[in-house]
C-alpha positions as CSV (number, residue, x, y, z in Angstrom):
1,M,200.2,175.0,204.7
2,A,196.4,175.6,205.0
3,R,195.1,178.8,203.4
4,G,191.7,180.5,203.5
5,T,190.2,178.3,206.2
6,L,188.3,179.6,209.2
7,Y,191.2,178.6,211.3
8,N,193.6,180.7,209.4
9,K,191.3,183.7,209.3
10,V,190.5,183.7,213.0
11,W,194.1,183.0,214.0
12,D,195.4,185.9,211.8
13,A,192.7,188.3,213.1
14,H,193.8,187.6,216.7
15,A,197.6,187.4,216.2
16,V,199.3,190.2,218.1
17,T,202.9,189.5,217.4
18,T,205.4,186.7,216.8
19,L,207.4,186.0,220.0
20,P,211.1,185.2,220.1
21,S,210.2,181.6,220.7
22,G,208.5,181.5,217.3
23,E,205.1,181.2,219.0
24,T,202.2,183.6,218.2
25,Q,200.9,185.9,220.9
26,L,197.2,185.4,220.3
27,L,194.5,187.7,221.7
28,I,191.7,185.8,223.5
29,G,188.2,187.1,223.0
30,L,186.5,185.1,225.8
31,H,188.0,183.4,228.9
32,M,185.9,180.9,230.8
33,I,187.1,179.8,234.2
34,H,185.8,177.3,236.8
35,E,186.7,176.2,240.3
36,V,189.3,173.5,239.6
37,T,192.0,175.0,237.4
38,S,191.8,178.7,238.3
39,P,192.8,179.0,242.0
40,Q,196.6,178.5,241.4
41,A,196.5,180.9,238.4
42,F,194.9,183.6,240.6
43,D,197.6,183.0,243.2
44,M,200.2,183.4,240.5
45,I,199.0,186.8,239.4
46,R,198.7,188.0,243.0
47,E,202.3,187.0,243.7
48,R,203.4,189.2,240.8
49,G,201.3,192.1,241.8
50,L,199.2,191.8,238.7
51,T,195.5,192.1,238.1
52,V,193.0,190.7,235.6
53,K,193.4,192.5,232.3
54,R,189.9,192.1,231.0
55,P,187.4,191.0,233.7
56,D,184.6,192.0,231.3
57,R,185.8,189.2,228.9
58,T,186.1,186.7,231.7
59,F,183.3,184.6,233.1
60,A,183.2,182.0,235.8
61,T,181.0,179.1,236.9
62,V,181.2,176.0,239.1
63,D,180.7,172.6,237.6
64,H,183.4,169.9,238.3
65,I,183.1,169.6,242.1
66,V,179.5,170.8,242.6
67,P,177.3,168.0,244.1
68,T,174.3,167.0,242.0
69,T,172.2,165.9,245.0
70,S,172.3,168.2,248.0
71,Q,173.9,171.6,247.2
72,Q,173.5,173.0,250.6
73,R,176.5,175.0,251.8
74,P,179.0,174.3,253.1
75,F,179.4,171.3,250.7
76,A,179.9,167.9,252.5
77,D,183.3,167.6,250.8
78,P,185.7,170.0,252.5
79,Q,187.9,170.2,249.4
80,A,185.0,171.0,247.2
81,E,183.9,173.7,249.6
82,A,187.4,175.2,249.7
83,M,187.5,175.3,245.9
84,M,184.1,177.0,245.9
85,Q,185.1,179.6,248.4
86,A,188.3,180.3,246.5
87,L,186.4,181.0,243.3
88,E,184.0,183.2,245.2
89,K,186.8,185.2,246.7
90,N,188.7,185.5,243.4
91,T,185.8,186.6,241.2
92,R,184.7,189.1,243.8
93,H,188.2,190.5,244.2
94,F,188.9,190.9,240.5
95,G,185.4,191.9,239.4
96,I,184.6,188.8,237.4
97,E,181.0,187.7,236.8
98,F,180.4,184.5,238.6
99,L,177.5,182.3,237.2
100,N,177.1,180.6,240.6
101,L,174.3,178.4,242.1
102,E,172.4,181.5,243.2
103,S,172.5,183.1,239.7
104,G,170.2,180.5,238.1
105,R,172.7,180.4,235.2
106,Q,175.2,177.9,236.6
107,G,176.2,174.9,234.5
108,I,179.1,173.1,232.9
109,V,181.5,175.7,231.6
110,H,181.3,174.6,228.0
111,M,177.5,174.8,228.0
112,I,176.8,178.1,229.5
113,G,178.9,180.0,227.0
114,P,176.7,178.9,224.1
115,E,173.5,179.2,226.1
116,L,174.1,182.8,227.0
117,G,175.4,183.8,223.6
118,L,178.9,184.5,224.9
119,T,180.2,182.0,222.3
120,Q,180.1,183.5,218.8
121,P,181.6,182.8,215.4
122,G,185.1,184.2,214.7
123,M,186.2,184.3,218.4
124,T,189.1,182.9,220.2
125,I,188.0,181.2,223.4
126,A,190.2,179.7,226.2
127,C,189.3,177.7,229.3
128,G,191.3,175.5,231.7
129,D,189.6,172.4,230.5
130,S,190.4,170.2,227.5
131,H,186.8,170.1,226.2
132,T,186.8,173.8,225.4
133,A,186.9,172.6,221.8
134,T,183.1,172.4,222.2
135,H,182.9,176.1,221.3
136,G,184.2,175.4,217.8
137,A,180.7,174.3,216.8
138,F,180.0,178.0,216.4
139,G,182.9,178.7,214.1
140,S,185.2,179.8,216.9
141,L,188.6,178.5,218.0
142,G,188.3,177.0,221.5
143,F,191.5,176.2,223.3
144,G,191.8,174.0,226.4
145,I,194.7,175.4,228.5
146,G,196.8,174.7,231.6
147,T,197.1,176.6,234.8
148,S,200.1,178.7,233.8
149,Q,198.3,179.6,230.6
150,I,195.2,180.6,232.6
151,R,197.6,182.9,234.5
152,D,198.8,184.4,231.2
153,V,195.2,185.0,229.9
154,L,194.1,186.5,233.2
155,A,197.0,188.9,233.3
156,S,197.4,189.8,229.6
157,Q,194.3,188.5,227.7
158,C,196.8,186.8,225.4
159,L,198.1,183.3,224.9
160,A,201.3,182.1,223.4
161,M,200.6,179.3,220.9
162,T,202.1,177.5,218.0
163,P,200.0,177.4,214.8
164,L,198.3,174.2,213.9
165,R,197.8,172.3,210.6
166,V,194.2,172.0,209.4
167,R,192.5,168.8,208.5
168,R,189.1,168.9,206.8
169,I,186.9,165.9,207.8
170,E,183.8,165.4,205.7
171,V,181.0,163.1,206.5
172,N,178.6,162.7,203.6
173,G,175.5,160.7,202.7
174,E,172.6,159.4,204.8
175,P,173.4,157.9,208.2
176,G,171.5,154.8,209.1
177,P,168.9,154.4,211.8
178,G,169.9,155.1,215.4
179,V,173.0,157.1,214.3
180,T,173.5,160.3,216.4
181,P,176.3,163.0,216.4
182,K,177.9,161.0,219.3
183,D,178.2,158.0,217.0
184,V,179.6,160.1,214.2
185,I,182.5,161.5,216.4
186,L,183.2,158.0,218.0
187,Y,183.4,156.6,214.5
188,I,185.8,159.4,213.4
189,I,188.0,158.8,216.4
190,N,187.9,155.1,215.8
191,R,189.1,155.5,212.2
192,L,191.7,158.3,212.7
193,G,192.9,157.2,216.1
194,V,193.3,158.9,219.5
195,K,196.6,160.4,218.3
196,G,195.6,161.1,214.7
197,G,194.8,164.7,215.3
198,I,198.0,165.7,217.1
199,G,199.2,169.0,215.7
200,Y,195.9,169.6,213.9
201,A,192.7,171.7,214.0
202,Y,189.8,169.6,212.7
203,E,187.3,171.3,210.4
204,Y,184.1,169.2,210.4
205,A,182.0,169.4,207.2
206,G,179.9,167.5,204.8
207,D,176.2,166.7,204.4
208,V,175.8,165.1,207.7
209,V,177.5,167.9,209.7
210,D,175.6,170.5,207.7
211,R,172.3,168.9,208.8
212,M,173.2,168.7,212.4
213,S,171.7,171.0,215.0
214,M,174.0,173.2,217.0
215,E,173.7,170.8,219.9
216,G,174.8,167.9,217.6
217,R,177.7,170.0,216.4
218,M,178.8,170.8,219.9
219,T,178.9,167.0,220.7
220,V,181.2,166.4,217.7
221,C,183.5,169.4,218.5
222,N,183.5,168.5,222.2
223,M,185.3,165.2,221.5
224,S,187.9,166.5,219.1
225,I,190.4,166.4,221.9
226,E,189.8,162.7,222.3
227,G,191.1,162.3,218.7
228,G,194.3,164.2,219.5
229,A,193.2,167.5,217.9
230,R,193.7,170.7,219.7
231,V,190.8,172.4,218.0
232,G,187.6,171.3,216.3
233,Y,185.2,173.6,214.5
234,V,182.3,173.8,212.1
235,N,181.8,176.8,209.7
236,P,179.0,179.1,210.8
237,D,175.8,179.0,208.8
238,Q,172.1,179.8,209.2
239,T,171.8,177.1,211.9
240,T,174.4,178.9,213.9
241,Y,172.7,182.3,213.5
242,D,169.3,181.0,214.4
243,Y,170.7,179.4,217.6
244,L,172.3,182.7,218.7
245,A,169.5,185.0,217.9
246,G,168.0,186.7,221.0
247,R,170.4,185.2,223.5
248,E,171.5,187.4,226.4
249,Y,175.0,188.3,225.1
250,A,174.3,188.0,221.4
251,P,174.4,191.2,219.4
252,K,171.1,193.1,219.0
253,G,169.6,195.4,216.3
254,E,172.1,196.9,213.9
255,D,174.9,195.2,215.8
256,W,173.3,191.8,214.8
257,D,173.4,192.6,211.1
258,E,177.1,193.7,211.4
259,A,177.9,190.5,213.3
260,I,176.2,188.3,210.7
261,A,178.4,189.9,208.0
262,Y,181.5,189.3,210.0
263,W,180.5,185.8,210.9
264,Q,179.9,185.0,207.2
265,S,183.3,186.4,206.3
266,V,185.3,184.1,208.6
267,A,183.9,180.9,207.1
268,S,186.4,178.9,205.1
269,D,186.6,180.0,201.5
270,P,185.2,177.6,198.8
271,D,188.8,177.3,197.4
272,A,190.4,177.0,200.8
273,E,193.5,174.8,201.0
274,Y,194.0,172.2,203.7
275,D,196.9,170.3,205.0
276,D,194.9,167.1,204.9
277,R,191.4,165.9,203.9
278,V,189.5,162.9,205.0
279,V,186.1,161.8,203.7
280,F,183.7,159.3,205.4
281,D,180.6,157.7,204.1
282,A,177.8,158.1,206.6
283,A,176.3,154.8,205.5
284,D,179.3,153.1,207.2
285,I,178.4,154.5,210.6
286,E,176.2,152.6,213.1
287,P,175.5,153.1,216.7
288,M,178.9,153.0,218.4
289,V,180.0,151.6,221.8
290,T,183.5,151.7,223.3
291,W,184.9,148.4,224.6
292,G,188.2,149.6,226.0
293,V,189.9,152.4,227.9
294,T,190.2,155.1,225.2
295,P,187.5,156.6,223.1
296,G,189.2,155.2,220.0
297,Q,188.6,151.6,221.3
298,S,185.1,151.2,220.0
299,V,183.0,149.1,217.6
300,R,179.8,149.5,215.7
301,I,177.1,147.7,217.6
302,S,176.9,144.9,215.0
303,E,180.7,144.2,215.1
304,R,182.5,141.7,217.2
305,L,185.4,142.9,219.4
306,P,188.8,143.0,217.6
307,D,191.6,140.5,217.9
308,P,194.7,142.3,219.4
309,S,197.0,139.9,217.5
310,A,195.7,141.3,214.2
311,I,196.8,144.9,215.2
312,R,200.1,145.7,213.4
313,D,201.2,148.6,215.5
314,S,202.9,147.2,218.7
315,G,201.8,150.2,220.8
316,E,198.2,149.9,219.8
317,R,198.4,146.1,220.3
318,K,199.7,146.5,223.8
319,A,197.0,149.1,224.5
320,A,194.3,146.7,223.3
321,E,195.7,143.9,225.5
322,H,195.7,146.2,228.5
323,A,192.1,147.3,227.7
324,Y,190.9,143.7,227.5
325,A,192.5,142.9,230.9
326,H,190.9,145.9,232.6
327,M,187.5,145.5,231.0
328,G,187.2,141.7,231.4
329,L,186.0,141.3,227.8
330,E,187.1,138.7,225.2
331,P,188.2,139.3,221.6
332,G,185.5,138.2,219.2
333,S,182.6,138.6,221.6
334,E,179.7,141.0,221.1
335,M,179.0,144.2,222.9
336,R,175.3,143.5,222.8
337,G,174.1,141.8,225.9
338,I,177.0,143.0,228.2
339,P,175.3,143.7,231.6
340,I,175.6,147.2,233.1
341,D,175.4,148.4,236.7
342,V,175.1,152.2,236.2
343,A,173.5,154.3,233.5
344,F,174.7,158.0,233.4
345,L,173.0,160.6,231.2
346,G,174.8,163.9,231.3
347,S,178.2,165.7,230.7
348,C,179.3,168.5,228.4
349,T,179.1,166.0,225.6
350,N,175.5,164.9,226.0
351,G,173.8,166.8,228.8
352,R,171.8,169.2,226.6
353,I,168.1,169.5,226.1
354,E,168.1,167.6,222.8
355,D,170.0,164.7,224.5
356,L,167.5,164.5,227.3
357,R,164.5,164.7,224.9
358,A,166.0,161.8,222.8
359,A,166.6,159.7,225.9
360,A,163.2,160.4,227.3
361,Q,161.7,159.0,224.1
362,V,163.4,155.7,224.8
363,V,162.4,155.4,228.4
364,Q,158.8,156.7,228.0
365,G,156.4,154.2,229.6
366,R,159.2,151.8,230.6
367,K,161.1,150.9,233.8
368,V,164.8,150.8,234.6
369,A,166.1,147.3,235.2
370,S,166.0,146.4,238.9
371,D,169.7,146.0,239.2
372,V,170.7,149.2,237.4
373,H,171.4,152.6,239.1
374,A,170.3,155.2,236.5
375,F,170.4,158.9,236.8
376,V,170.1,162.1,234.7
377,V,172.3,165.1,235.3
378,P,171.3,168.2,233.1
379,G,174.4,170.1,232.0
380,S,173.1,173.4,233.2
381,M,170.4,175.1,235.2
382,H,168.9,176.3,231.9
383,V,168.7,172.8,230.6
384,A,167.2,171.6,233.8
385,K,164.5,174.3,233.8
386,Q,163.6,173.6,230.2
387,A,163.4,169.9,230.8
388,V,161.1,170.4,233.8
389,S,158.9,172.7,231.7
390,E,158.5,170.0,229.1
391,G,157.9,167.3,231.8
392,L,160.9,165.3,230.9
393,H,161.9,165.0,234.5
394,K,158.7,163.1,235.2
395,V,159.3,160.7,232.3
396,F,162.7,159.8,233.8
397,M,161.6,159.6,237.4
398,E,158.6,157.5,236.6
399,A,160.9,155.1,234.7
400,G,163.2,154.9,237.8
401,F,165.9,157.4,237.0
402,E,167.2,159.8,239.6
403,W,166.8,163.4,238.5
404,R,169.8,165.5,239.6
405,A,171.0,169.1,239.7
406,A,173.3,170.5,237.1
407,G,177.0,169.7,237.1
408,C,179.7,167.5,235.6
409,S,178.8,164.6,237.9
410,M,180.1,161.1,237.0
411,C,181.9,162.3,233.8
412,L,185.0,162.7,235.9
413,A,183.8,162.0,239.5
414,M,185.4,165.0,241.2
415,N,182.2,165.0,243.2
416,P,180.2,162.3,245.1
417,D,179.0,160.6,241.9
418,K,181.4,157.7,241.4
419,L,181.5,154.1,240.3
420,Q,182.0,151.6,243.0
421,G,184.5,148.7,242.6
422,N,184.4,147.1,239.1
423,Q,180.9,148.4,238.2
424,I,180.2,148.8,234.5
425,S,178.7,152.1,233.4
426,A,176.8,152.9,230.2
427,S,177.8,156.6,229.9
428,S,177.0,159.5,227.6
429,S,180.2,161.2,228.6
430,N,183.4,161.6,226.7
431,R,186.2,159.6,228.4
432,N,186.5,156.0,229.4
433,F,190.0,156.1,230.9
434,V,190.8,153.9,233.8
435,G,189.5,155.6,237.0
436,R,187.8,158.4,235.1
437,Q,184.4,157.7,236.7
438,G,185.7,157.4,240.2
439,S,186.9,153.8,240.6
440,T,190.2,152.4,239.4
441,E,188.4,149.1,238.8
442,G,185.4,150.7,237.2
443,R,184.6,150.1,233.6
444,T,183.0,152.7,231.3
445,L,181.2,152.1,228.0
446,L,180.7,155.3,226.0
447,M,177.6,155.6,223.8
448,S,174.9,157.9,222.7
449,P,172.1,159.1,225.2
450,E,169.6,156.9,223.4
451,M,171.9,153.9,223.8
452,V,172.4,154.7,227.5
453,A,168.7,154.9,228.0
454,A,168.0,151.6,226.3
455,A,170.8,149.9,228.3
456,A,169.2,151.3,231.5
457,I,165.9,149.7,230.6
458,E,167.2,146.4,229.5
459,G,170.0,146.1,232.0
460,R,172.5,145.4,229.3
461,V,174.0,146.9,226.1
462,T,171.3,147.1,223.5
463,D,171.1,147.9,219.9
464,I,168.9,151.0,219.8
465,R,167.8,150.1,216.3
466,E,166.0,147.1,217.7
467,F,164.4,149.2,220.6
468,P,161.1,150.9,219.8
469,V,160.9,154.5,221.0
470,A,158.1,156.8,221.7
471,D,157.1,159.6,219.3
472,K,158.3,163.1,220.3
473,E,154.6,164.1,220.7
474,E,154.1,161.3,223.3
475,V,156.9,162.7,225.5
476,A,156.4,166.4,225.2
477,N,154.5,168.1,228.0
478,V,153.4,164.8,229.7
C-alpha cells in the first residue's frame, strides 16, 4: 500500500474512526453545495429532526440550472425556479452562507472555492458533484458525493469512505506547440482509459505539472473523474501559495506563516511509496480532440481515427462501434476539417480567466464563421468581472461570440443552453456523453479553449498549431 503520500497524510489526519463496515469515518473540512443535489438531502435531515452540524464550514452557490442570458426572477423554467427557491429556503433556515446572484460571488461550485481561498492544501472537501476533484489542484482531497452522503456531511460533518490506492502520474519533458493542460489530461485519459483509475487517487507530478499555473492544475484535476479516479491532486508548492495569498478566506498574518508550514508538511515525501507509477513523455502529446462519446475516445490532432476491429478488448470495441454510429464518423478519417455548428467556451474545466485570455488571443481581429453559434460563459462572476476589466468581452463580441453570465451552461444543459438535433459542438467542457449537452442526437467534441476558438472562426475542427494567434499584449485592455 502507498505510504508517505499527500493522500495518506491528509486521510490519516481526518480519520475519526474505523466503522464496523470497515470504512473510515472521515472528517470533512469544507462542504460545498448547490441547487441540484442538496434539496433531497436537506429534506432527509429535517425528517430526522437533525440540523446542519457545521454551517460555518458549508457554502452554497447556484450554477447548474441558472440561465446565462436573462437571470430575472422568477426564472423562465419553473423547475429551475423551484430549485433556486429551495436552496434559498434551506440556506436561510440552517444559517449557511449562500453565494447567490445578488452576492456578486456566484459561480460554478468548483471555481468559487479556490477564488475565495476556501480551498486550501491539506483539506478534505466534499460536494454533490463528481468534478469536486478540481480542488485537488491545491493539495487537498476533493470528493464528489451522492445525495445520501450530502445528508451525512450536513448532519455530522463526516463521510464514510473506503481508502483508495495511490497512482503517481508523471508528465515530464517539453510539450510541443499548442499543448495545454486540457490536452495533457485528455492524453492521460486516452492512455490509461476511462476505467483505469477506478479505486485510485491520482497524484499528478513531473516537470510539466510543476510548471503549470494553478488554473492549469485545476483543469487536470477536474477531469480525474473522467479517467475513473475518485480523487486527483497536485502537491502544494510556491505556485499554490502565491495563488492563495490575500484571498478572502485564506489565512492572514501569523496564521499565514503557520498555514504554509502545515501545507508544506502534507506534501508527499521524497521517498513516498505508491501503489502504481506511470510516466509520460510530454513530447508525445499534441492538441487533443475527442471523436467519440467518452473522454477517453480521443486522438492527437495529427492522428487518424482508430479502427475498431484492431481493438482487442471486446467491450472497448463495442463502445467504439457505438461511438462511430452516434457521431457519424468513419475509422481512418481525420478530425481536422470536421464542420461544427456550435462553439462553447466555459465550464468548470475551462471557464477561468486564463482560458478566456487564451481563447481571446485566437479570435482577436477575426470573425466567427457565419454558420456557427459561438458563445462564452465565464465560470464565475469574478471571472466575468476580470474579463470585462481586461476588455476580453469586447474581443469576443466583436468576433461574433455571445457574452453570457456565469454558470454551468451547455456543459450539462440543465438550463436553456442546449444543442439542437444532431448539431456538432466544439466544447471546452469535460464530458461528451450522449445527451450531455441537451440533445440525444447532439455530438460533442472536447478540446482546449484555444482549439474551440479556432474551430469557431474556421467553422470546422482546426489544428491550433497552424492557426496564428495574437500576442497577449494585443488582447489586453483593448
